[in-house]
TIRO-2110 file (N, C-alpha, C; in Angstrom, 1 decimal):
// TIRO-2110
123.8, 115.6, 94.6, N, 1, A
123.4, 114.3, 95.3, CA, 1, A
124.7, 113.7, 95.2, C, 1, A
124.9, 113.0, 96.5, N, 2, A
125.5, 112.1, 96.7, CA, 2, A
125.1, 110.9, 96.2, C, 2, A
126.0, 110.0, 96.2, N, 3, A
125.7, 108.4, 95.5, CA, 3, A
124.9, 107.8, 96.8, C, 3, A
125.1, 107.9, 97.5, N, 4, A
124.6, 107.4, 98.8, CA, 4, A
123.2, 107.5, 99.3, C, 4, A
122.9, 108.7, 98.8, N, 5, A
121.6, 109.2, 99.1, CA, 5, A
120.4, 108.7, 98.5, C, 5, A
120.4, 107.9, 97.2, N, 6, A
119.6, 107.4, 96.7, CA, 6, A
119.0, 106.0, 97.1, C, 6, A
120.4, 105.5, 97.8, N, 7, A
120.4, 104.3, 98.6, CA, 7, A
119.6, 104.8, 100.0, C, 7, A
120.0, 105.7, 100.5, N, 8, A
119.0, 106.1, 101.5, CA, 8, A
117.5, 106.4, 101.7, C, 8, A
117.4, 107.3, 100.6, N, 9, A
115.5, 107.2, 100.3, CA, 9, A
115.0, 105.8, 99.8, C, 9, A
115.8, 105.1, 99.2, N, 10, A
115.5, 103.6, 99.1, CA, 10, A
114.9, 102.8, 100.7, C, 10, A
115.9, 103.0, 101.2, N, 11, A
116.1, 102.1, 102.6, CA, 11, A
114.9, 103.0, 103.3, C, 11, A
114.6, 104.0, 103.2, N, 12, A
113.7, 104.9, 104.3, CA, 12, A
112.1, 104.6, 103.8, C, 12, A
112.0, 104.0, 102.6, N, 13, A
110.4, 103.8, 102.1, CA, 13, A
109.7, 102.8, 103.1, C, 13, A
108.6, 103.4, 103.4, N, 14, A
107.9, 102.5, 104.3, CA, 14, A
106.8, 101.6, 103.6, C, 14, A
106.6, 100.3, 104.6, N, 15, A
106.0, 99.1, 103.9, CA, 15, A
104.8, 99.3, 104.9, C, 15, A
103.7, 99.0, 104.5, N, 16, A
102.7, 99.0, 105.3, CA, 16, A
101.9, 97.6, 105.1, C, 16, A
102.1, 96.6, 106.3, N, 17, A
101.8, 95.0, 106.3, CA, 17, A
100.8, 94.7, 107.1, C, 17, A
100.3, 93.8, 106.8, N, 18, A
98.9, 92.8, 106.9, CA, 18, A
99.8, 91.6, 107.6, C, 18, A
99.4, 91.5, 108.9, N, 19, A
100.2, 90.6, 110.0, CA, 19, A
99.5, 89.3, 110.0, C, 19, A
100.0, 88.1, 110.0, N, 20, A
99.1, 87.3, 110.6, CA, 20, A
99.4, 85.7, 110.9, C, 20, A
99.0, 85.1, 111.4, N, 21, A
99.7, 84.1, 112.2, CA, 21, A
99.7, 82.7, 111.7, C, 21, A
100.6, 81.4, 111.1, N, 22, A
100.2, 80.2, 110.3, CA, 22, A
101.0, 79.5, 111.5, C, 22, A
100.8, 78.3, 112.3, N, 23, A
101.5, 77.6, 113.3, CA, 23, A
102.0, 78.8, 114.1, C, 23, A
103.2, 78.8, 114.6, N, 24, A
103.6, 79.3, 115.4, CA, 24, A
104.2, 80.6, 115.2, C, 24, A
104.4, 80.7, 113.7, N, 25, A
105.5, 82.0, 113.4, CA, 25, A
104.3, 83.1, 112.7, C, 25, A
105.1, 84.2, 112.5, N, 26, A
104.2, 85.6, 111.9, CA, 26, A
104.6, 85.7, 110.8, C, 26, A
103.9, 85.7, 109.8, N, 27, A
104.0, 86.4, 108.5, CA, 27, A
103.2, 88.0, 108.1, C, 27, A
103.8, 88.1, 106.9, N, 28, A
103.0, 89.6, 106.5, CA, 28, A
103.0, 89.4, 105.1, C, 28, A
102.0, 90.3, 104.8, N, 29, A
101.8, 90.6, 103.3, CA, 29, A
101.9, 92.0, 103.2, C, 29, A
101.9, 92.7, 102.0, N, 30, A
102.0, 93.9, 101.6, CA, 30, A
100.6, 94.1, 101.5, C, 30, A
100.0, 95.5, 102.5, N, 31, A
98.9, 95.9, 102.3, CA, 31, A
98.0, 96.2, 100.9, C, 31, A
98.8, 96.5, 100.0, N, 32, A
98.1, 96.6, 98.7, CA, 32, A
97.6, 95.4, 98.2, C, 32, A
98.2, 94.2, 98.7, N, 33, A
97.6, 92.9, 98.0, CA, 33, A
96.5, 92.4, 98.6, C, 33, A
96.0, 93.1, 99.9, N, 34, A
94.6, 92.5, 100.7, CA, 34, A
93.7, 93.5, 100.3, C, 34, A
92.7, 92.8, 99.9, N, 35, A
91.2, 93.4, 99.9, CA, 35, A
90.6, 93.0, 100.6, C, 35, A
90.3, 92.3, 101.8, N, 36, A
89.7, 92.4, 103.1, CA, 36, A
90.1, 91.0, 103.4, C, 36, A
89.2, 91.3, 104.6, N, 37, A
89.8, 90.4, 105.7, CA, 37, A
88.2, 89.8, 106.3, C, 37, A
87.8, 88.3, 106.5, N, 38, A
86.7, 87.9, 106.6, CA, 38, A
86.6, 86.5, 107.4, C, 38, A
85.8, 86.3, 108.1, N, 39, A
85.6, 85.1, 109.1, CA, 39, A
85.4, 84.2, 108.1, C, 39, A
85.5, 82.9, 108.6, N, 40, A
85.4, 81.7, 108.3, CA, 40, A
84.0, 81.5, 107.8, C, 40, A
83.8, 81.2, 106.2, N, 41, A
82.5, 80.8, 106.0, CA, 41, A
82.5, 79.3, 105.3, C, 41, A
81.6, 79.1, 105.2, N, 42, A
81.2, 77.4, 104.7, CA, 42, A
82.0, 77.4, 103.4, C, 42, A
82.8, 76.1, 102.9, N, 43, A
83.7, 76.3, 101.8, CA, 43, A
83.2, 75.1, 101.2, C, 43, A
82.9, 75.6, 99.9, N, 44, A
82.3, 74.1, 98.9, CA, 44, A
83.5, 73.6, 98.4, C, 44, A
83.7, 72.0, 98.8, N, 45, A
85.2, 71.3, 97.9, CA, 45, A
84.8, 71.3, 96.6, C, 45, A
85.9, 71.2, 95.8, N, 46, A
85.8, 71.0, 94.6, CA, 46, A
86.8, 69.4, 94.4, C, 46, A
86.5, 68.5, 93.3, N, 47, A
87.2, 67.6, 93.1, CA, 47, A
87.9, 67.4, 92.3, C, 47, A
89.1, 66.9, 92.2, N, 48, A
90.1, 66.8, 91.7, CA, 48, A
90.8, 68.4, 91.7, C, 48, A
91.0, 68.7, 92.9, N, 49, A
91.7, 70.3, 92.9, CA, 49, A
93.2, 69.7, 93.7, C, 49, A
94.3, 70.4, 93.7, N, 50, A
95.1, 70.4, 94.4, CA, 50, A
94.9, 70.5, 96.3, C, 50, A
95.6, 69.6, 96.6, N, 51, A
95.5, 69.3, 98.3, CA, 51, A
95.5, 70.6, 99.0, C, 51, A
96.0, 71.7, 98.4, N, 52, A
95.8, 72.9, 99.5, CA, 52, A
94.9, 73.7, 99.3, C, 52, A
94.0, 73.8, 98.1, N, 53, A
92.9, 74.2, 97.6, CA, 53, A
91.6, 73.7, 98.4, C, 53, A
91.2, 74.8, 99.3, N, 54, A
90.2, 74.3, 100.4, CA, 54, A
88.5, 74.0, 99.5, C, 54, A
88.6, 74.9, 98.3, N, 55, A
87.5, 74.5, 97.6, CA, 55, A
87.0, 76.5, 97.1, C, 55, A
85.8, 76.5, 97.1, N, 56, A
85.2, 77.7, 97.0, CA, 56, A
84.7, 78.8, 97.5, C, 56, A
84.3, 79.8, 97.8, N, 57, A
83.2, 80.4, 98.6, CA, 57, A
82.2, 81.3, 97.7, C, 57, A
81.4, 81.6, 98.2, N, 58, A
80.4, 82.8, 97.4, CA, 58, A
80.9, 84.2, 98.6, C, 58, A
81.5, 84.8, 98.0, N, 59, A
81.4, 86.3, 98.7, CA, 59, A
80.7, 87.3, 97.3, C, 59, A
79.7, 87.8, 98.2, N, 60, A
78.5, 88.8, 98.1, CA, 60, A
78.4, 88.5, 96.3, C, 60, A
78.2, 87.2, 95.9, N, 61, A
77.9, 86.7, 94.8, CA, 61, A
79.0, 86.6, 94.0, C, 61, A
80.2, 86.7, 94.2, N, 62, A
81.3, 86.4, 93.3, CA, 62, A
81.8, 84.8, 94.0, C, 62, A
82.1, 84.2, 92.8, N, 63, A
82.7, 82.6, 93.6, CA, 63, A
84.2, 82.9, 93.5, C, 63, A
84.9, 82.6, 94.7, N, 64, A
86.1, 82.8, 94.9, CA, 64, A
86.9, 81.3, 95.6, C, 64, A
88.4, 81.1, 94.8, N, 65, A
88.7, 80.2, 95.1, CA, 65, A
89.3, 80.4, 96.3, C, 65, A
89.7, 79.1, 97.3, N, 66, A
90.3, 79.2, 98.7, CA, 66, A
91.5, 78.7, 98.9, C, 66, A
92.3, 79.1, 98.9, N, 67, A
93.9, 78.3, 99.0, CA, 67, A
94.0, 78.0, 100.9, C, 67, A
94.4, 76.7, 101.3, N, 68, A
94.8, 77.0, 102.8, CA, 68, A
96.4, 76.9, 103.0, C, 68, A
97.0, 78.1, 103.5, N, 69, A
98.1, 78.5, 103.3, CA, 69, A
99.1, 77.5, 104.4, C, 69, A
98.1, 76.6, 105.2, N, 70, A
99.0, 75.8, 106.4, CA, 70, A
99.3, 74.4, 105.3, C, 70, A
98.4, 74.3, 104.6, N, 71, A
98.7, 73.1, 103.5, CA, 71, A
99.7, 73.4, 102.2, C, 71, A
99.5, 74.4, 102.0, N, 72, A
100.0, 75.1, 100.9, CA, 72, A
102.1, 74.9, 101.2, C, 72, A
102.2, 75.5, 102.2, N, 73, A
103.3, 75.4, 103.1, CA, 73, A
104.1, 74.2, 103.9, C, 73, A
102.7, 73.0, 103.4, N, 74, A
103.2, 71.8, 104.4, CA, 74, A
103.3, 72.0, 105.6, C, 74, A
102.7, 72.8, 106.2, N, 75, A
102.6, 72.8, 107.9, CA, 75, A
101.5, 71.6, 108.3, C, 75, A
101.6, 71.8, 109.8, N, 76, A
100.6, 70.6, 110.1, CA, 76, A
99.2, 71.1, 109.8, C, 76, A
98.5, 70.5, 109.8, N, 77, A
97.4, 71.2, 109.4, CA, 77, A
96.1, 70.9, 111.0, C, 77, A
95.7, 72.1, 111.4, N, 78, A
95.1, 71.7, 112.8, CA, 78, A
93.1, 72.4, 112.2, C, 78, A
92.8, 72.4, 113.3, N, 79, A
91.0, 72.5, 112.9, CA, 79, A
91.1, 74.2, 113.1, C, 79, A
90.2, 74.8, 112.1, N, 80, A
90.2, 76.0, 112.1, CA, 80, A
89.4, 76.1, 113.6, C, 80, A
89.8, 77.7, 114.0, N, 81, A
89.5, 78.7, 115.4, CA, 81, A
88.6, 79.7, 114.9, C, 81, A
87.9, 80.0, 115.9, N, 82, A
87.1, 81.6, 116.0, CA, 82, A
88.5, 82.5, 115.2, C, 82, A
89.3, 82.6, 115.5, N, 83, A
90.2, 83.4, 115.2, CA, 83, A
90.6, 83.4, 113.7, C, 83, A
90.6, 82.0, 113.2, N, 84, A
90.8, 81.8, 111.8, CA, 84, A
90.4, 82.9, 110.7, C, 84, A
90.9, 83.2, 109.4, N, 85, A
90.1, 83.9, 108.6, CA, 85, A
90.5, 84.0, 107.3, C, 85, A
90.1, 84.2, 106.2, N, 86, A
90.2, 84.3, 104.9, CA, 86, A
90.4, 85.6, 104.7, C, 86, A
91.6, 86.0, 104.3, N, 87, A
91.9, 87.0, 103.7, CA, 87, A
92.1, 87.0, 102.1, C, 87, A
91.2, 88.1, 101.3, N, 88, A
91.0, 88.2, 99.8, CA, 88, A
92.1, 89.0, 99.4, C, 88, A
92.9, 88.4, 98.3, N, 89, A
94.0, 89.1, 98.1, CA, 89, A
93.5, 88.9, 96.3, C, 89, A
94.7, 89.9, 95.5, N, 90, A
94.7, 89.7, 94.5, CA, 90, A
96.2, 89.0, 94.3, C, 90, A
95.6, 87.9, 93.3, N, 91, A
96.8, 86.8, 93.2, CA, 91, A
97.2, 86.5, 91.7, C, 91, A
98.1, 87.2, 91.1, N, 92, A
98.6, 87.0, 89.9, CA, 92, A
97.2, 87.8, 88.7, C, 92, A
96.9, 88.9, 89.0, N, 93, A
95.8, 89.2, 88.5, CA, 93, A
94.0, 88.5, 89.0, C, 93, A
94.2, 87.5, 89.6, N, 94, A
92.9, 86.8, 90.5, CA, 94, A
92.8, 87.2, 91.8, C, 94, A
91.2, 87.0, 92.2, N, 95, A
90.9, 87.6, 93.3, CA, 95, A
90.5, 85.9, 93.7, C, 95, A
91.8, 85.9, 95.1, N, 96, A
91.7, 84.3, 95.7, CA, 96, A
91.5, 84.6, 97.5, C, 96, A
91.1, 83.6, 97.7, N, 97, A
91.3, 83.6, 99.5, CA, 97, A
92.3, 82.9, 99.9, C, 97, A
92.9, 83.1, 101.2, N, 98, A
93.7, 82.4, 101.8, CA, 98, A
93.0, 82.4, 103.6, C, 98, A
93.6, 81.2, 103.7, N, 99, A
93.0, 80.8, 105.0, CA, 99, A
94.3, 81.0, 105.6, C, 99, A
94.1, 81.7, 107.2, N, 100, A
95.6, 82.1, 107.8, CA, 100, A
94.8, 81.3, 109.5, C, 100, A
95.4, 81.3, 110.2, N, 101, A
95.4, 80.7, 111.5, CA, 101, A
94.6, 82.3, 112.4, C, 101, A
95.2, 83.6, 112.1, N, 102, A
94.5, 84.9, 112.7, CA, 102, A
95.4, 85.7, 111.8, C, 102, A
94.6, 87.1, 111.9, N, 103, A
94.9, 88.7, 111.6, CA, 103, A
95.2, 88.9, 112.8, C, 103, A
96.8, 89.6, 113.0, N, 104, A
96.6, 89.9, 114.2, CA, 104, A
97.0, 91.8, 114.2, C, 104, A
97.7, 92.3, 113.4, N, 105, A
97.6, 93.5, 113.2, CA, 105, A
98.0, 93.8, 111.7, C, 105, A
98.5, 95.3, 111.6, N, 106, A
98.7, 96.1, 110.6, CA, 106, A
99.9, 96.6, 111.1, C, 106, A
101.2, 96.9, 110.4, N, 107, A
102.1, 97.5, 111.0, CA, 107, A
103.2, 98.1, 110.0, C, 107, A
103.5, 99.2, 110.1, N, 108, A
104.5, 99.7, 109.2, CA, 108, A
105.9, 99.7, 109.3, C, 108, A
106.4, 99.6, 108.8, N, 109, A
108.1, 99.3, 108.7, CA, 109, A
109.0, 100.0, 107.6, C, 109, A
110.1, 100.4, 107.9, N, 110, A
110.8, 100.6, 106.9, CA, 110, A
111.6, 99.4, 106.0, C, 110, A
111.9, 99.8, 104.7, N, 111, A
112.5, 98.9, 103.9, CA, 111, A
113.4, 98.4, 104.7, C, 111, A
114.7, 99.5, 105.3, N, 112, A
115.6, 98.9, 105.7, CA, 112, A
115.5, 98.1, 106.8, C, 112, A
114.5, 98.0, 107.4, N, 113, A
114.2, 96.6, 108.6, CA, 113, A
114.0, 95.2, 107.7, C, 113, A
114.0, 95.0, 106.3, N, 114, A
113.8, 94.2, 105.9, CA, 114, A
115.2, 93.5, 105.3, C, 114, A
115.5, 92.1, 105.5, N, 115, A
116.3, 91.4, 105.0, CA, 115, A
116.2, 90.4, 104.2, C, 115, A
116.5, 90.0, 103.2, N, 116, A
116.5, 88.7, 102.7, CA, 116, A
116.5, 87.4, 103.1, C, 116, A
116.0, 86.5, 102.8, N, 117, A
115.6, 85.6, 103.7, CA, 117, A
117.0, 84.6, 103.7, C, 117, A
117.4, 83.9, 104.7, N, 118, A
118.3, 83.3, 104.6, CA, 118, A
118.4, 82.3, 103.5, C, 118, A
119.8, 82.0, 103.1, N, 119, A
119.6, 80.5, 102.1, CA, 119, A
119.3, 79.6, 102.9, C, 119, A
119.2, 79.2, 103.7, N, 120, A
118.7, 77.8, 104.4, CA, 120, A
117.3, 77.7, 104.8, C, 120, A
116.7, 78.8, 104.2, N, 121, A
114.9, 79.0, 104.9, CA, 121, A
114.5, 77.6, 104.6, C, 121, A
113.5, 77.6, 105.5, N, 122, A
112.5, 76.0, 105.7, CA, 122, A
111.6, 76.3, 104.4, C, 122, A
111.1, 77.2, 104.3, N, 123, A
110.0, 77.2, 103.0, CA, 123, A
110.9, 77.6, 101.9, C, 123, A
110.4, 77.1, 100.7, N, 124, A
110.7, 77.4, 99.5, CA, 124, A
110.8, 79.0, 99.3, C, 124, A
112.3, 79.4, 99.1, N, 125, A
112.7, 81.1, 99.1, CA, 125, A
112.0, 81.6, 98.2, C, 125, A
111.1, 81.1, 97.0, N, 126, A
110.6, 81.7, 96.5, CA, 126, A
109.4, 82.2, 96.9, C, 126, A
108.7, 82.1, 98.0, N, 127, A
107.8, 82.2, 98.8, CA, 127, A
108.0, 83.5, 99.4, C, 127, A
109.4, 83.6, 99.6, N, 128, A
109.6, 84.8, 100.9, CA, 128, A
110.5, 86.1, 100.1, C, 128, A
109.4, 87.0, 100.4, N, 129, A
110.6, 88.4, 99.6, CA, 129, A
111.6, 88.4, 101.2, C, 129, A
111.1, 88.5, 102.2, N, 130, A
112.6, 89.0, 103.4, CA, 130, A
111.8, 88.6, 104.4, C, 130, A
112.7, 89.3, 105.5, N, 131, A
112.4, 89.2, 106.7, CA, 131, A
112.2, 90.3, 107.7, C, 131, A
111.4, 90.6, 108.2, N, 132, A
111.4, 91.9, 108.7, CA, 132, A
111.4, 91.8, 110.0, C, 132, A
112.3, 93.1, 110.9, N, 133, A
112.2, 93.1, 112.2, CA, 133, A
111.4, 94.2, 112.9, C, 133, A
110.2, 93.6, 114.0, N, 134, A
109.5, 95.1, 114.4, CA, 134, A
109.6, 94.5, 115.7, C, 134, A
110.3, 95.6, 116.4, N, 135, A
110.5, 95.3, 117.9, CA, 135, A
111.7, 94.2, 118.3, C, 135, A
111.0, 92.9, 118.8, N, 136, A
111.9, 92.1, 119.2, CA, 136, A
111.5, 90.9, 118.3, C, 136, A
110.5, 91.2, 117.4, N, 137, A
109.6, 89.9, 116.8, CA, 137, A
110.5, 90.1, 115.3, C, 137, A
110.4, 89.1, 114.4, N, 138, A
110.8, 88.7, 113.3, CA, 138, A
109.3, 88.2, 112.2, C, 138, A
109.5, 89.1, 111.2, N, 139, A
108.2, 88.6, 110.6, CA, 139, A
108.5, 88.0, 109.1, C, 139, A
108.0, 87.1, 108.9, N, 140, A
108.4, 86.5, 107.2, CA, 140, A
107.6, 87.2, 106.2, C, 140, A
107.9, 87.9, 105.5, N, 141, A
107.4, 89.0, 104.2, CA, 141, A
106.8, 87.8, 103.2, C, 141, A
105.9, 87.3, 102.6, N, 142, A
105.7, 86.5, 101.8, CA, 142, A
105.4, 87.6, 100.5, C, 142, A
106.2, 86.8, 99.4, N, 143, A
106.1, 87.0, 98.0, CA, 143, A
104.7, 86.4, 97.7, C, 143, A
103.6, 87.0, 97.4, N, 144, A
102.5, 85.9, 97.8, CA, 144, A
102.0, 85.7, 96.2, C, 144, A
102.9, 86.4, 95.4, N, 145, A
102.5, 86.1, 93.7, CA, 145, A
103.1, 84.8, 93.2, C, 145, A
104.1, 84.6, 94.4, N, 146, A
104.7, 83.1, 94.0, CA, 146, A
104.5, 82.1, 94.8, C, 146, A
103.4, 81.6, 95.3, N, 147, A
102.9, 80.6, 96.2, CA, 147, A
102.4, 79.7, 95.0, C, 147, A
102.1, 79.9, 93.8, N, 148, A
101.8, 79.2, 92.8, CA, 148, A
102.7, 78.8, 91.6, C, 148, A
102.5, 77.8, 91.2, N, 149, A
103.5, 77.3, 90.2, CA, 149, A
102.6, 77.8, 88.9, C, 149, A
103.4, 77.5, 87.9, N, 150, A
102.6, 78.4, 86.4, CA, 150, A
101.4, 77.5, 86.2, C, 150, A
101.4, 76.0, 86.4, N, 151, A
100.6, 74.8, 86.4, CA, 151, A
99.4, 75.3, 87.3, C, 151, A
99.9, 75.5, 88.4, N, 152, A
98.5, 75.9, 89.7, CA, 152, A
97.7, 77.1, 89.2, C, 152, A
99.0, 77.8, 88.8, N, 153, A
97.8, 79.3, 88.4, CA, 153, A
97.1, 79.2, 87.3, C, 153, A
97.3, 78.0, 86.1, N, 154, A
96.8, 77.9, 85.3, CA, 154, A
95.0, 77.3, 85.5, C, 154, A
95.3, 76.0, 86.6, N, 155, A
93.9, 75.3, 87.3, CA, 155, A
93.3, 76.4, 87.9, C, 155, A
93.7, 77.4, 89.1, N, 156, A
93.2, 78.8, 89.6, CA, 156, A
92.0, 79.3, 88.6, C, 156, A
93.2, 79.7, 87.6, N, 157, A
92.2, 80.6, 86.2, CA, 157, A
91.0, 79.5, 86.0, C, 157, A
90.9, 78.2, 85.8, N, 158, A
89.7, 77.5, 85.3, CA, 158, A
88.8, 77.6, 86.3, C, 158, A
89.3, 77.4, 87.6, N, 159, A
88.3, 77.6, 89.0, CA, 159, A
87.1, 78.9, 88.7, C, 159, A
88.3, 80.3, 88.4, N, 160, A
87.6, 81.3, 88.5, CA, 160, A
86.9, 81.6, 87.3, C, 160, A
87.1, 80.7, 86.0, N, 161, A
85.7, 81.0, 85.1, CA, 161, A
84.3, 81.3, 85.7, C, 161, A
END
């Protein structure tokens, strides 16, 4: 086996991604992180939580904390629309909902179509796994496990008790 054949196998690995919109940009999460996608439901606010924590929802008898990604990423906050969704994800071993403007599609792309984030990226690079190229579009691939600091993760675990 040639030295570059291992690299070719790695680059040909296919990713399956859930694509969603926040503001005017398209983001993507690896499909294995997504448990389900739901329409917005009433959210119960909790006192003394970080600003990006929208509150909690009752999802078929389970209490799930909900994070507004617009607020987390310090984007302009808009009213939610009929297209807004809560993506239920696994985040550091916890079930959490994230509010996005719209879920648009599921795409497949090769790992070779993903580039590391540029060093001068607007969002903190810890959130970003890379930038994927699909057709003429760019998708921001999130590293969702890094969207919370360790202190925020502890606070979230307290809510989940």
